[in-house]
C-alpha positions as CSV (number, residue, x, y, z in Angstrom):
1,M,-13.5,24.9,2.4
2,S,-10.9,25.7,-0.2
3,Q,-11.7,22.6,-2.3
4,P,-15.0,22.5,-4.2
5,N,-17.6,20.3,-2.5
6,R,-21.1,19.1,-3.1
7,I,-23.4,20.5,-0.4
8,L,-27.0,19.4,0.1
9,I,-29.2,22.1,1.7
10,V,-32.6,21.0,3.2
11,D,-35.1,23.5,4.5
12,D,-38.8,24.1,3.9
13,E,-38.2,27.9,3.9
14,E,-37.3,29.0,0.4
15,N,-35.6,32.2,1.5
16,V,-33.3,30.2,3.8
17,R,-32.4,27.8,0.9
18,L,-31.7,30.7,-1.4
19,M,-29.5,32.5,1.2
20,L,-27.4,29.5,2.0
21,K,-27.1,28.6,-1.7
22,A,-25.8,32.1,-2.5
23,V,-23.3,32.0,0.3
24,F,-22.0,28.5,-0.2
25,S,-22.0,28.3,-4.0
26,Q,-18.8,30.3,-4.0
27,N,-15.4,28.6,-4.5
28,G,-16.9,26.3,-7.1
29,N,-19.2,24.4,-4.7
30,T,-22.1,22.5,-6.2
31,I,-25.3,23.2,-4.2
32,L,-28.2,20.7,-4.1
33,C,-31.5,21.9,-2.6
34,A,-34.5,20.1,-1.1
35,D,-37.6,21.5,0.7
36,N,-38.6,18.3,2.5
37,G,-37.1,15.2,4.1
38,E,-38.3,12.7,1.4
39,Q,-36.7,14.7,-1.4
40,A,-33.6,15.2,0.6
41,I,-33.2,11.4,1.1
42,E,-33.5,10.8,-2.7
43,L,-30.9,13.4,-3.5
44,F,-28.7,12.1,-0.7
45,K,-28.9,8.5,-2.0
46,H,-28.2,9.3,-5.7
47,E,-25.9,12.4,-5.5
48,Q,-23.8,11.4,-2.5
49,P,-23.0,14.9,-1.3
50,D,-19.9,15.8,0.7
51,L,-22.0,17.5,3.4
52,V,-25.6,18.1,4.4
53,L,-27.1,21.2,6.0
54,M,-30.7,20.3,7.2
55,D,-33.4,22.0,9.2
56,I,-35.0,19.9,12.0
57,R,-38.6,21.2,11.8
58,M,-40.1,20.3,8.5
59,P,-43.6,19.0,7.6
60,N,-44.2,15.3,7.0
61,M,-40.7,14.1,7.8
62,D,-38.5,16.1,10.2
63,G,-34.8,16.4,10.1
64,I,-34.2,13.9,12.8
65,E,-36.1,11.2,10.9
66,A,-34.4,12.1,7.6
67,L,-31.0,12.0,9.4
68,Q,-31.7,8.4,10.5
69,H,-32.5,7.4,6.9
70,M,-29.3,9.1,5.6
71,H,-27.1,7.6,8.3
72,A,-28.4,4.1,7.3
73,I,-27.4,4.8,3.6
74,Y,-24.0,6.4,4.0
75,Q,-22.4,6.8,7.4
76,D,-19.4,8.7,6.2
77,I,-21.3,11.9,5.0
78,P,-21.5,14.5,7.8
79,V,-24.9,16.1,8.5
80,I,-25.3,19.4,10.3
81,L,-28.8,20.1,11.7
82,M,-30.3,23.6,12.0
83,T,-33.2,24.7,14.2
84,A,-34.7,27.8,15.6
85,Y,-35.9,25.7,18.6
86,A,-32.9,25.5,20.9
87,A,-33.3,22.5,23.2
88,V,-30.4,20.6,24.8
89,E,-32.3,17.3,24.6
90,T,-32.8,17.7,20.8
91,A,-29.1,18.5,20.3
92,V,-28.0,15.5,22.3
93,E,-30.5,13.3,20.4
94,A,-29.2,14.6,17.1
95,L,-25.6,13.8,18.0
96,R,-26.5,10.4,19.3
97,L,-28.3,9.5,16.0
98,G,-25.2,10.4,14.0
99,A,-25.4,14.2,13.3
100,F,-21.9,15.8,13.1
101,D,-23.2,18.9,15.0
102,Y,-26.2,21.1,15.7
103,I,-26.5,24.8,15.1
104,I,-29.2,27.2,16.4
105,K,-31.0,29.7,14.1
106,P,-30.3,32.6,13.7
107,F,-26.6,31.8,13.4
108,E,-23.5,33.7,12.2
109,L,-22.3,32.7,8.8
110,D,-18.7,32.5,10.0
111,E,-19.8,30.1,12.7
112,M,-21.5,27.9,10.1
113,K,-18.5,28.1,7.7
114,L,-16.2,27.0,10.6
115,L,-18.5,24.1,11.4
116,M,-18.7,23.0,7.8
117,A,-14.9,23.1,7.4
118,R,-14.6,20.8,10.5
119,A,-17.3,18.5,9.2
120,L,-15.7,18.1,5.8
121,Q,-12.5,16.9,7.4
122,L,-14.5,13.7,8.2
123,R,-14.0,12.5,4.6
124,D,-10.3,12.0,5.3
125,M,-10.5,11.2,8.9
126,K,-11.7,7.6,8.5
127,H,-8.7,6.8,6.3
128,E,-6.4,8.4,8.9
129,I,-8.0,6.4,11.7
130,N,-7.7,3.2,9.8
131,L,-4.0,3.9,9.2
132,L,-3.4,4.7,12.8
133,H,-5.3,1.6,13.9
134,R,-3.0,-0.6,11.8
135,E,0.1,1.1,13.2
136,L,-1.2,0.7,16.8
137,S,-2.2,-2.9,16.1
138,D,1.3,-3.7,14.7
139,S,3.0,-2.0,17.7
140,Y,0.7,-3.8,20.2
141,S,1.3,-7.2,18.5
142,H,5.0,-6.5,19.2
143,G,4.4,-5.8,22.9
144,R,4.1,-2.0,22.9
145,I,2.7,-0.8,26.3
146,L,0.8,2.4,26.3
147,T,1.2,4.4,29.5
148,N,1.5,7.8,31.2
149,N,1.9,6.3,34.6
150,P,5.3,6.8,36.4
151,K,5.2,3.2,37.9
152,M,4.4,1.7,34.5
153,M,7.1,3.7,32.9
154,E,9.6,2.3,35.4
155,L,8.2,-1.2,34.6
156,C,8.8,-0.5,30.9
157,R,12.4,0.4,31.7
158,A,12.8,-2.8,33.6
159,I,11.3,-4.8,30.7
160,A,13.9,-3.3,28.3
161,K,16.7,-4.5,30.6
162,V,15.2,-8.0,31.3
163,A,14.6,-8.6,27.6
164,Q,18.3,-8.5,26.8
165,S,19.0,-11.4,29.2
166,H,18.2,-15.1,28.8
167,A,16.9,-15.4,32.4
168,S,13.5,-16.9,33.3
169,V,10.9,-14.3,34.3
170,L,8.0,-14.4,36.7
171,I,5.2,-11.9,36.0
172,T,2.7,-11.3,38.8
173,G,-0.4,-9.2,39.0
174,E,-4.2,-9.2,39.0
175,S,-6.2,-10.7,36.1
176,G,-6.6,-8.3,33.2
177,T,-3.6,-6.2,34.0
178,G,-1.6,-7.1,30.8
179,K,0.8,-9.8,32.0
180,E,0.7,-11.4,28.5
181,L,1.5,-8.0,26.9
182,I,4.5,-7.7,29.2
183,A,5.6,-11.2,28.2
184,K,5.3,-10.2,24.5
185,A,7.3,-7.0,25.2
186,I,10.1,-9.1,26.7
187,H,10.1,-11.5,23.7
188,Y,9.9,-9.0,20.9
189,N,12.6,-6.8,22.4
190,S,15.0,-9.7,23.0
191,P,17.5,-11.5,20.9
192,R,14.8,-14.2,20.5
193,A,12.5,-11.9,18.6
194,K,12.7,-13.9,15.4
195,G,11.7,-17.1,17.2
196,Q,8.2,-18.1,18.2
197,F,6.2,-16.6,21.1
198,I,3.9,-19.3,22.3
199,K,1.4,-19.1,25.2
200,V,-0.3,-21.9,27.1
201,N,-2.8,-21.5,29.9
202,C,-1.9,-24.0,32.6
203,G,-5.3,-23.7,34.3
204,A,-7.3,-24.3,31.2
205,L,-6.3,-27.9,30.5
206,P,-6.5,-31.1,32.5
207,E,-3.1,-32.5,33.7
208,S,-2.8,-35.2,31.1
209,L,-3.6,-32.9,28.2
210,L,-1.3,-30.1,29.5
211,E,1.5,-32.7,29.9
212,S,1.0,-33.8,26.2
213,E,0.7,-30.1,25.1
214,L,4.0,-29.2,26.8
215,F,6.2,-32.2,26.2
216,G,4.5,-33.8,23.1
217,H,4.0,-37.5,22.9
218,E,5.1,-40.6,20.9
219,K,2.8,-42.6,18.8
220,G,0.8,-45.1,20.9
221,A,1.8,-43.3,24.2
222,F,-1.9,-43.4,25.2
223,T,-5.3,-44.1,23.7
224,G,-5.9,-41.8,20.8
225,A,-2.2,-41.0,20.2
226,Q,-2.1,-42.2,16.6
227,I,0.9,-40.1,15.5
228,Q,4.0,-38.6,17.1
229,R,3.4,-35.0,18.2
230,Q,5.8,-32.2,19.0
231,G,5.1,-30.4,22.3
232,L,5.5,-26.7,23.0
233,F,9.0,-27.1,24.4
234,E,10.1,-28.2,20.9
235,R,8.0,-25.8,19.0
236,A,9.3,-22.8,21.0
237,H,12.9,-23.7,20.4
238,Q,15.0,-20.5,20.3
239,G,11.8,-18.6,21.2
240,T,9.8,-17.8,24.3
241,L,7.2,-19.9,26.1
242,L,4.7,-18.1,28.3
243,L,3.2,-20.4,31.0
244,D,0.1,-18.4,32.0
245,E,-1.5,-19.2,35.4
246,V,1.5,-21.3,36.3
247,G,0.1,-21.5,39.9
248,E,-2.5,-23.9,38.6
249,M,0.1,-26.5,37.5
250,S,-0.1,-29.9,39.2
251,P,2.8,-31.1,41.5
252,H,3.7,-33.8,38.9
253,L,4.1,-31.3,36.1
254,Q,6.0,-28.9,38.4
255,V,8.7,-31.6,38.8
256,K,8.9,-32.1,35.1
257,L,9.0,-28.3,34.4
258,L,11.8,-28.0,37.0
259,R,14.0,-30.4,35.0
260,V,13.4,-28.5,31.8
261,L,14.5,-25.3,33.6
262,Q,17.6,-26.9,35.1
263,E,18.8,-29.2,32.3
264,R,17.2,-27.7,29.2
265,E,16.1,-31.2,28.2
266,F,13.0,-33.5,28.4
267,E,11.4,-36.6,26.9
268,R,8.1,-36.8,25.1
269,V,5.2,-38.6,26.8
270,G,5.7,-42.3,26.2
271,G,9.2,-41.8,24.9
272,N,12.8,-42.2,26.2
273,Q,14.7,-40.1,23.7
274,I,16.3,-37.0,25.4
275,I,15.4,-33.8,23.5
276,K,17.4,-30.7,24.0
277,T,15.6,-27.3,23.9
278,D,16.7,-23.7,23.9
279,I,13.8,-21.7,25.1
280,R,13.1,-18.9,27.5
281,I,10.4,-19.6,30.1
282,V,8.2,-16.7,31.1
283,A,5.6,-17.6,33.8
284,A,2.6,-15.5,34.8
285,T,0.2,-15.8,37.7
286,N,-2.3,-13.9,39.7
287,C,-1.8,-16.2,42.7
288,D,0.4,-15.6,45.7
289,L,3.0,-18.3,45.1
290,K,4.8,-17.7,48.4
291,S,1.5,-18.5,50.3
292,M,1.1,-21.6,48.0
293,I,4.6,-22.7,48.9
294,E,3.7,-22.5,52.7
295,R,0.6,-24.6,52.1
296,G,2.6,-27.2,50.1
297,E,0.8,-26.4,46.8
298,F,3.8,-25.1,44.9
299,R,7.5,-26.2,44.9
300,S,9.9,-23.7,46.4
301,D,12.7,-24.8,44.1
302,L,10.6,-24.3,41.0
303,Y,9.5,-20.9,42.3
304,Y,13.2,-19.7,42.6
305,R,14.0,-21.1,39.1
306,L,11.1,-19.1,37.7
307,N,11.6,-16.0,39.7
308,V,15.1,-15.2,38.5
309,M,13.6,-11.9,37.3
310,H,10.3,-10.6,38.8
311,L,8.0,-8.1,37.2
312,N,4.7,-6.9,38.7
313,S,1.9,-5.5,36.5
314,Y,-0.2,-2.8,38.2
315,P,-4.0,-2.7,38.4
316,L,-5.7,0.0,36.4
317,R,-7.1,1.7,39.6
318,E,-3.4,2.5,40.5
319,R,-2.7,4.1,37.1
320,P,-5.6,6.5,36.5
321,E,-3.5,8.5,34.0
322,D,-3.8,5.5,31.6
323,I,-7.6,5.2,31.7
324,L,-8.4,7.7,28.9
325,L,-5.2,6.9,27.0
326,L,-6.2,3.3,26.8
327,A,-9.8,4.1,26.2
328,R,-9.0,6.2,23.2
329,H,-6.6,3.6,21.8
330,F,-9.4,1.0,22.1
331,L,-11.9,3.5,20.6
332,Q,-9.7,3.9,17.5
333,R,-9.2,0.1,17.3
334,F,-12.8,-0.9,17.6
335,S,-14.1,2.0,15.5
336,A,-11.9,0.8,12.6
337,E,-12.9,-2.8,13.2
338,N,-16.6,-2.0,13.1
339,N,-16.3,0.4,10.2
340,K,-17.4,3.4,12.2
341,D,-16.2,7.0,12.4
342,I,-16.4,7.6,16.2
343,L,-14.3,10.6,17.1
344,G,-14.3,10.7,20.8
345,L,-16.0,10.4,24.2
346,D,-18.7,12.7,25.7
347,I,-17.8,14.3,28.9
348,S,-20.3,12.2,30.9
349,A,-18.7,9.0,29.5
350,I,-15.3,10.3,30.4
351,S,-16.4,11.0,33.9
352,I,-17.8,7.5,34.3
353,L,-14.6,5.9,33.0
354,E,-12.5,7.9,35.4
355,E,-14.7,7.3,38.4
356,Y,-15.1,3.6,38.0
357,K,-12.7,1.3,39.9
358,W,-12.1,-1.3,37.1
359,P,-11.9,-4.5,39.1
360,G,-11.4,-6.3,35.7
361,N,-8.5,-3.9,34.9
362,V,-7.4,-3.2,31.3
363,R,-9.3,-6.2,29.9
364,E,-12.6,-4.9,31.4
365,L,-11.9,-1.4,30.0
366,E,-11.2,-2.9,26.5
367,N,-14.5,-4.8,26.7
368,A,-16.4,-1.7,27.8
369,I,-15.1,0.4,24.9
370,E,-15.9,-2.4,22.4
371,H,-19.5,-2.6,23.8
372,A,-19.8,1.2,23.5
373,V,-18.6,1.3,19.9
374,I,-21.1,-1.4,18.9
375,M,-23.9,0.4,20.7
376,S,-23.1,3.9,19.4
377,T,-25.0,5.3,16.4
378,G,-23.1,8.6,16.1
379,Y,-19.7,10.2,16.1
380,I,-19.5,10.5,19.9
381,I,-19.6,7.8,22.7
382,F,-22.2,8.8,25.3
383,S,-22.6,7.4,28.8
384,D,-25.7,5.5,27.6
385,D,-23.5,3.6,25.1
386,L,-21.4,2.1,28.0
387,P,-22.3,-1.2,29.6
388,E,-25.2,-1.0,32.0
389,H,-23.1,-1.6,35.2
390,L,-20.9,1.3,34.3
391,Q,-23.9,3.6,33.7
392,R,-24.8,3.3,37.4
393,V,-21.6,5.2,38.2
394,K,-23.1,8.4,36.8
395,N,-25.8,8.3,39.6
396,M,-23.1,8.1,42.3
397,P,-21.6,11.3,43.7
398,S,-18.2,11.8,42.1
399,S,-15.1,13.2,43.8
400,G,-15.9,16.9,44.3
401,V,-17.7,17.4,41.0
402,T,-21.1,18.9,40.9
403,P,-23.4,16.6,38.8
404,I,-24.5,18.2,35.6
405,T,-28.2,19.2,35.6
406,P,-29.2,20.3,32.1
407,F,-32.6,21.6,33.0
408,E,-33.9,23.6,36.0
409,Q,-37.5,24.4,36.6
410,N,-38.7,28.1,36.4
411,V,-35.5,29.2,34.6
412,N,-35.7,30.4,31.0
413,L,-34.0,28.5,28.1
414,K,-31.1,30.9,27.7
415,D,-30.1,30.7,31.4
416,N,-30.5,26.9,31.3
417,L,-28.2,26.6,28.4
418,K,-25.6,28.8,30.2
419,N,-25.9,26.8,33.4
420,Y,-25.4,23.6,31.4
421,E,-22.4,24.9,29.5
422,K,-20.8,26.1,32.7
423,S,-21.3,22.7,34.3
424,L,-19.7,21.0,31.4
425,I,-16.7,23.3,31.5
426,L,-16.3,22.8,35.3
427,Q,-16.5,19.0,35.0
428,A,-14.0,19.0,32.1
429,L,-11.6,21.1,34.0
430,N,-11.8,18.8,37.0
431,N,-11.4,15.7,34.9
432,N,-8.3,17.1,33.3
433,Q,-6.7,18.5,36.5
434,N,-7.3,22.1,35.4
435,N,-5.2,21.6,32.3
436,R,-6.8,24.2,30.0
437,V,-5.2,22.9,26.8
438,Q,-6.5,19.4,27.4
439,T,-9.9,20.7,28.6
440,A,-10.3,22.6,25.3
441,K,-9.4,19.6,23.3
442,V,-11.9,17.4,25.2
443,L,-14.7,19.9,24.8
444,G,-13.9,20.3,21.1
445,I,-13.3,24.0,21.2
446,S,-10.3,26.3,20.8
447,L,-8.2,27.4,23.7
448,R,-9.2,31.0,22.9
449,T,-12.9,30.1,23.1
450,L,-12.3,28.3,26.4
451,M,-10.5,31.3,27.9
452,Y,-13.4,33.5,26.8
453,K,-15.9,31.1,28.5
454,L,-13.9,31.0,31.7
455,Q,-14.0,34.8,31.9
456,E,-17.7,34.9,31.0
457,Y,-18.6,32.5,33.8
458,C,-16.0,33.9,36.3
459,I,-14.3,30.5,36.6
460,E,-10.8,30.8,38.1
C-alpha cells in the first residue's frame, strides 16, 4: 500500500479500532471509523473509501448484513471481514455475498497488510479486465480460436493453410463445437478478409425463402416481391458465404447450388439475367453426408464440390485441456458485459466443469458461464452459481478425487479447518495434474505457501 488510501474500519470494540487506525494511518492513509453497521453504511455511501475492514459480529446490524448494503451501493470497493468466530460456512457465505476475503482474529498484522494490498488492486483490475475483454472480443470476431489441445492446434495449422487457397471447404462436427468460428478464421486469414463474411442457416428457412435469400429475386417474381432484391451470392461477392446446416438443403436447391460452385454464376428468382459472382463457399454440417448420399438425400456431386478441403471440429469432451481456458475467457467476457468484478472460479466449480461431459460442447459451456456470472453476487464463481443440471455433478463420484467434506462430527474446529484445507489442496492438485505452480494460482496462494502446506500435510 505505497499510495495513500481511504480506509474504513468498522468494529464495535474501540481498542480494535484504535489499534488498526494507528497501524494503517501511516503512509498518508486517511482512516474512517465506525462502531456499528448503520454508521458504516452512511460513511461508505458518502465517503466512498478505497477499502473496508469490518467485523462480522456487531450489535443491531452484523457485518454480513452491512456488507450486503455496501455491495448494493458500490460493487467496486473491496470489503475484508474480520471475526473471532472461525467458521468455514461463514467464510464461504461472506465470499458469496461479495466480500473480498475473510480473516480470523487474532491475526498477524503482516497477514492483514498483505490481504489489504491484494484487495486494493481491485480498483485497477476492472479496467484491466475490460481492456482484456475488448481485445479478446476483437480477436474472437476475427476468428481467433483459443486452445491448448494438440488436435485443435493441428486443426489451427490446417486452417492457416486452407485460408490461403480459394477452395471450397466442408466443416463437420457436432453442434456447438465452433464450426462458425472455424469458418470465420478461414475468412479473416484469407485474401478475402476485406470482403464480407455472411452466414445463412439452411435449416432455419423454408425452401422458397431460402432460395430467395440465396439467389435474390426480381420485382414481381412472386406474391409480395414488390422490389428487386439482391441475394447472398451477390452480397458476398469477393467475400465468404457460410452455408450452415447444409445437409438440410432441399434437392432442388442442391442442384442450383451445384451450378454456382461449378460455373460461378446464377439468376435471381424470376429473372433470366446471368449474374457472375466471385465468392468462397464454406459449408458446415453436423450430419453424416455420406450416409445421406447412400439414402439419396444428398447429391454426391455436390458433396465432392463442397468437400475440396475438409475440416473437422472436435467435441469439448475430447479436448479437456480447453475447458478451463474457455471458461475463464467467457468469465472475463460476461463479467465485463454485466459490469461485475468476478476474478475466478471456486475449486468446487472447477471440479464440476472438468467432470461434466458437455454434450452441448463449447456453446453449452458459454451459456453455463454466462448463467453463473449473472447468478454470482461476489468475486468468485461457486458451484451453486452454475446451472442446476451441472450442480448435480458435484454429487457424483469424481475420477479418483475424495469429495470435500468441510465438517466432521466430534472433531474440533481447528482440526476441521485443517481437514478442509488439505482436501482443497488435494483436489486442486488432482485437477491440475499435480502442477504445483498452476495449483497455487488456482488456490490464490503463493508457490512458497503451497510448498509449506504440502510439507505440513505430508502430501507427496
